[in-house]
N, CA, C and O atoms as a DFTB+ gen file, in Angstrom:
344 C
 N C O
     1  1      24.777     -27.351      62.772
     2  2      23.791     -27.788      63.754
     3  2      23.138     -26.563      64.377
     4  3      23.744     -25.498      64.496
     5  1      21.894     -26.749      64.769
     6  2      21.204     -25.678      65.461
     7  2      21.690     -25.601      66.902
     8  3      22.341     -26.516      67.405
     9  1      21.367     -24.512      67.543
    10  2      21.749     -24.348      68.946
    11  2      21.108     -25.438      69.809
    12  3      21.738     -25.966      70.726
    13  1      19.850     -25.767      69.508
    14  2      19.175     -26.796      70.302
    15  2      19.775     -28.182      70.053
    16  3      19.898     -28.971      70.990
    17  1      20.145     -28.490      68.827
    18  2      20.793     -29.783      68.543
    19  2      22.103     -29.894      69.309
    20  3      22.426     -30.957      69.841
    21  1      22.853     -28.810      69.368
    22  2      24.109     -28.806      70.133
    23  2      23.827     -29.013      71.617
    24  3      24.514     -29.785      72.286
    25  1      22.827     -28.326      72.118
    26  2      22.439     -28.484      73.529
    27  2      22.056     -29.926      73.825
    28  3      22.478     -30.490      74.834
    29  1      21.263     -30.519      72.952
    30  2      20.817     -31.893      73.139
    31  2      21.982     -32.879      73.033
    32  3      22.062     -33.825      73.817
    33  1      22.869     -32.672      72.089
    34  2      24.051     -33.536      71.945
    35  2      24.907     -33.491      73.204
    36  3      25.372     -34.525      73.683
    37  1      25.113     -32.289      73.738
    38  2      25.908     -32.149      74.960
    39  2      25.212     -32.778      76.149
    40  3      25.862     -33.398      76.991
    41  1      23.899     -32.626      76.230
    42  2      23.135     -33.242      77.308
    43  2      23.275     -34.761      77.270
    44  3      23.530     -35.391      78.297
    45  1      23.111     -35.343      76.093
    46  2      23.236     -36.793      75.941
    47  2      24.640     -37.252      76.317
    48  3      24.798     -38.194      77.094
    49  1      25.645     -36.602      75.778
    50  2      27.036     -36.990      76.038
    51  2      27.384     -36.854      77.516
    52  3      28.038     -37.728      78.086
    53  1      26.951     -35.771      78.130
    54  2      27.276     -35.540      79.543
    55  2      26.534     -36.508      80.456
    56  3      27.135     -37.101      81.352
    57  1      25.247     -36.669      80.239
    58  2      24.433     -37.511      81.122
    59  2      24.772     -38.995      81.002
    60  3      24.652     -39.742      81.973
    61  1      25.196     -39.419      79.814
    62  2      25.538     -40.834      79.617
    63  2      27.042     -41.083      79.717
    64  3      27.517     -42.185      79.439
    65  1      27.786     -40.052      80.115
    66  2      29.245     -40.164      80.287
    67  2      29.937     -40.733      79.054
    68  3      30.704     -41.692      79.143
    69  1      29.658     -40.132      77.915
    70  2      30.244     -40.582      76.649
    71  2      31.557     -39.841      76.410
    72  3      31.650     -39.000      75.517
    73  1      32.570     -40.161      77.217
    74  2      33.855     -39.465      77.132
    75  2      34.584     -39.715      75.818
    76  3      35.359     -38.866      75.377
    77  1      34.356     -40.846      75.194
    78  2      35.042     -41.170      73.946
    79  2      34.365     -40.574      72.716
    80  3      34.859     -40.718      71.598
    81  1      33.244     -39.910      72.924
    82  2      32.500     -39.331      71.808
    83  2      33.216     -38.093      71.275
    84  3      33.499     -37.157      72.023
    85  1      33.504     -38.101      69.979
    86  2      34.122     -36.945      69.326
    87  2      33.022     -35.934      69.007
    88  3      32.366     -36.026      67.969
    89  1      32.832     -34.984      69.892
    90  2      31.726     -34.029      69.743
    91  2      31.866     -33.170      68.496
    92  3      30.869     -32.674      67.970
    93  1      33.075     -32.993      68.025
    94  2      33.262     -32.190      66.812
    95  2      32.749     -32.919      65.564
    96  3      32.514     -32.292      64.530
    97  1      32.579     -34.221      65.660
    98  2      32.093     -35.008      64.524
    99  2      30.573     -35.175      64.538
   100  3      30.008     -35.771      63.621
   101  1      29.917     -34.658      65.561
   102  2      28.469     -34.804      65.697
   103  2      27.757     -33.750      64.856
   104  3      28.147     -32.582      64.836
   105  1      26.707     -34.183      64.161
   106  2      25.854     -33.244      63.426
   107  2      24.416     -33.756      63.508
   108  3      24.150     -34.771      64.151
   109  1      23.503     -33.060      62.862
   110  2      22.080     -33.415      62.951
   111  2      21.792     -34.819      62.433
   112  3      20.855     -35.466      62.901
   113  1      22.576     -35.299      61.481
   114  2      22.344     -36.625      60.901
   115  2      22.999     -37.751      61.685
   116  3      22.832     -38.920      61.338
   117  1      23.737     -37.422      62.730
   118  2      24.426     -38.448      63.512
   119  2      23.410     -39.412      64.125
   120  3      22.507     -38.994      64.849
   121  1      23.566     -40.705      63.830
   122  2      22.639     -41.693      64.396
   123  2      22.825     -41.820      65.903
   124  3      23.938     -41.692      66.412
   125  1      21.742     -42.069      66.603
   126  2      21.829     -42.295      68.040
   127  2      22.238     -43.734      68.332
   128  3      23.035     -43.987      69.235
   129  1      21.683     -44.688      67.556
   130  2      22.041     -46.105      67.713
   131  2      23.314     -46.410      66.928
   132  3      23.629     -45.732      65.950
   133  1      24.032     -47.422      67.362
   134  2      25.194     -47.899      66.605
   135  2      26.232     -46.823      66.390
   136  3      26.628     -46.139      67.334
   137  1      26.678     -46.666      65.148
   138  2      27.667     -45.641      64.832
   139  2      27.124     -44.280      65.243
   140  3      25.912     -44.099      65.365
   141  1      27.997     -43.352      65.447
   142  2      27.585     -42.032      65.912
   143  2      27.684     -41.992      67.416
   144  3      28.784     -42.048      67.968
   145  1      26.547     -41.896      68.094
   146  2      26.550     -41.876      69.556
   147  2      26.824     -43.260      70.138
   148  3      27.327     -43.368      71.256
   149  1      26.504     -44.311      69.402
   150  2      26.767     -45.674      69.868
   151  2      25.852     -46.129      70.986
   152  3      26.266     -46.919      71.835
   153  1      24.636     -45.657      71.007
   154  2      23.721     -45.976      72.092
   155  2      22.991     -47.291      71.852
   156  3      22.847     -47.757      70.722
   157  1      22.535     -47.871      72.960
   158  2      21.703     -49.068      72.870
   159  2      20.320     -48.739      73.447
   160  3      20.055     -47.591      73.802
   161  1      19.458     -49.726      73.539
   162  2      18.078     -49.473      73.958
   163  2      17.987     -48.954      75.399
   164  3      17.096     -48.163      75.708
   165  1      18.881     -49.380      76.269
   166  2      18.888     -48.891      77.651
   167  2      19.277     -47.414      77.671
   168  3      18.699     -46.626      78.420
   169  1      20.261     -47.041      76.846
   170  2      20.656     -45.634      76.747
   171  2      19.508     -44.771      76.241
   172  3      19.301     -43.660      76.728
   173  1      18.763     -45.279      75.266
   174  2      17.619     -44.542      74.725
   175  2      16.568     -44.334      75.808
   176  3      15.963     -43.265      75.883
   177  1      16.345     -45.334      76.639
   178  2      15.417     -45.198      77.755
   179  2      15.894     -44.111      78.713
   180  3      15.096     -43.291      79.167
   181  1      17.181     -44.101      79.019
   182  2      17.736     -43.065      79.890
   183  2      17.574     -41.676      79.272
   184  3      17.222     -40.720      79.964
   185  1      17.828     -41.570      77.979
   186  2      17.657     -40.283      77.292
   187  2      16.202     -39.828      77.396
   188  3      15.934     -38.650      77.636
   189  1      15.279     -40.742      77.219
   190  2      13.858     -40.406      77.320
   191  2      13.527     -39.823      78.691
   192  3      12.794     -38.839      78.792
   193  1      14.062     -40.423      79.730
   194  2      13.818     -39.929      81.092
   195  2      14.462     -38.566      81.309
   196  3      13.860     -37.682      81.918
   197  1      15.674     -38.396      80.816
   198  2      16.380     -37.116      80.958
   199  2      15.619     -36.008      80.240
   200  3      15.435     -34.920      80.785
   201  1      15.183     -36.285      79.028
   202  2      14.445     -35.289      78.239
   203  2      13.107     -34.975      78.912
   204  3      12.683     -33.820      78.948
   205  1      12.452     -35.994      79.439
   206  2      11.182     -35.770      80.130
   207  2      11.355     -34.817      81.303
   208  3      10.551     -33.904      81.491
   209  1      12.402     -35.028      82.091
   210  2      12.653     -34.178      83.255
   211  2      13.068     -32.768      82.849
   212  3      12.558     -31.786      83.388
   213  1      13.990     -32.673      81.902
   214  2      14.543     -31.366      81.531
   215  2      13.574     -30.512      80.733
   216  3      13.486     -29.304      80.954
   217  1      12.846     -31.124      79.809
   218  2      12.000     -30.359      78.897
   219  2      10.505     -30.520      79.152
   220  3       9.694     -29.896      78.468
   221  1      10.129     -31.350      80.128
   222  2       8.742     -31.466      80.525
   223  2       7.823     -32.099      79.501
   224  3       6.667     -31.698      79.374
   225  1       8.318     -33.072      78.778
   226  2       7.453     -33.781      77.848
   227  2       7.673     -35.276      77.979
   228  3       8.721     -35.733      78.436
   229  1       6.673     -36.019      77.573
   230  2       6.730     -37.470      77.733
   231  2       7.106     -38.143      76.424
   232  3       6.477     -37.921      75.389
   233  1       8.132     -38.963      76.487
   234  2       8.527     -39.808      75.356
   235  2       8.103     -41.222      75.720
   236  3       8.680     -41.843      76.612
   237  1       7.103     -41.720      75.032
   238  2       6.510     -43.006      75.384
   239  2       7.138     -44.157      74.596
   240  3       7.445     -44.023      73.411
   241  1       7.320     -45.271      75.267
   242  2       7.903     -46.445      74.614
   243  2       6.962     -47.055      73.583
   244  3       7.414     -47.771      72.689
   245  1       5.669     -46.786      73.689
   246  2       4.709     -47.366      72.751
   247  2       4.395     -46.440      71.569
   248  3       3.474     -46.713      70.800
   249  1       5.145     -45.365      71.423
   250  2       4.937     -44.455      70.292
   251  2       5.384     -45.155      69.008
   252  3       6.542     -45.561      68.910
   253  1       4.502     -45.306      68.030
   254  2       4.879     -46.009      66.801
   255  2       5.945     -45.275      65.980
   256  3       6.540     -45.861      65.075
   257  1       6.187     -44.008      66.286
   258  2       7.186     -43.230      65.555
   259  2       8.574     -43.247      66.204
   260  3       9.475     -42.548      65.741
   261  1       8.757     -44.030      67.260
   262  2      10.040     -44.028      67.971
   263  2      11.234     -44.347      67.072
   264  3      12.312     -43.776      67.238
   265  1      11.040     -45.248      66.132
   266  2      12.147     -45.605      65.243
   267  2      12.626     -44.371      64.465
   268  3      13.823     -44.201      64.236
   269  1      11.700     -43.533      64.072
   270  2      12.041     -42.300      63.351
   271  2      12.574     -41.249      64.319
   272  3      13.587     -40.607      64.045
   273  1      11.892     -41.075      65.447
   274  2      12.279     -40.056      66.426
   275  2      13.720     -40.260      66.889
   276  3      14.487     -39.302      66.978
   277  1      14.086     -41.501      67.182
   278  2      15.407     -41.791      67.727
   279  2      16.424     -42.215      66.665
   280  3      17.485     -42.740      67.002
   281  1      16.114     -41.995      65.407
   282  2      17.036     -42.367      64.331
   283  2      18.284     -41.485      64.315
   284  3      19.379     -41.961      64.012
   285  1      18.122     -40.215      64.637
   286  2      19.268     -39.295      64.583
   287  2      19.082     -38.173      65.589
   288  3      17.987     -37.963      66.111
   289  1      20.147     -37.468      65.849
   290  2      20.100     -36.318      66.745
   291  2      19.109     -35.276      66.231
   292  3      18.327     -34.727      67.008
   293  1      19.137     -35.006      64.946
   294  2      18.244     -34.015      64.358
   295  2      16.785     -34.396      64.491
   296  3      15.945     -33.547      64.791
   297  1      16.474     -35.663      64.272
   298  2      15.090     -36.127      64.419
   299  2      14.612     -35.966      65.857
   300  3      13.494     -35.510      66.100
   301  1      15.459     -36.342      66.805
   302  2      15.096     -36.221      68.212
   303  2      14.897     -34.750      68.589
   304  3      13.928     -34.403      69.264
   305  1      15.810     -33.897      68.153
   306  2      15.706     -32.464      68.457
   307  2      14.425     -31.881      67.864
   308  3      13.726     -31.120      68.534
   309  1      14.116     -32.225      66.633
   310  2      12.905     -31.713      65.985
   311  2      11.654     -32.169      66.731
   312  3      10.721     -31.387      66.914
   313  1      11.629     -33.422      67.160
   314  2      10.483     -33.940      67.887
   315  2      10.304     -33.217      69.222
   316  3       9.194     -32.814      69.569
   317  1      11.394     -33.056      69.967
   318  2      11.321     -32.382      71.255
   319  2      10.823     -30.944      71.072
   320  3       9.949     -30.497      71.814
   321  1      11.365     -30.226      70.103
   322  2      10.925     -28.852      69.866
   323  2       9.452     -28.794      69.477
   324  3       8.725     -27.910      69.929
   325  1       9.011     -29.727      68.647
   326  2       7.615     -29.759      68.224
   327  2       6.695     -30.012      69.428
   328  3       5.667     -29.352      69.575
   329  1       7.062     -30.952      70.270
   330  2       6.230     -31.280      71.430
   331  2       6.228     -30.162      72.462
   332  3       5.219     -29.936      73.131
   333  1       7.333     -29.472      72.595
   334  2       7.414     -28.360      73.548
   335  2       6.556     -27.192      73.120
   336  3       6.096     -26.421      73.962
   337  1       6.333     -27.048      71.836
   338  2       5.571     -25.911      71.339
   339  2       4.057     -26.133      71.394
   340  3       3.287     -25.214      71.113
   341  1       3.632     -27.326      71.749
   342  2       2.187     -27.639      71.804
   343  2       1.585     -27.140      73.091
   344  3       0.387     -27.309      73.319
């Protein structure tokens, strides 16, 4: 995993109080929904708000690419980095 993916994984786990999450098993392909992080739509909304505050970018609920963006930790990290560089 990249340094930013690790940072993002820790941010998600800490902010959502995912104490049962085995952080050593997390990698870029780890899904955010269901298996992996085990998040639901409310958790994804919370992550969007956390990322908006911490990294200064807007994650919109009406973005047609959300299914791809939130499919895995790596996808989310890549999207955040891309948006931050604009």
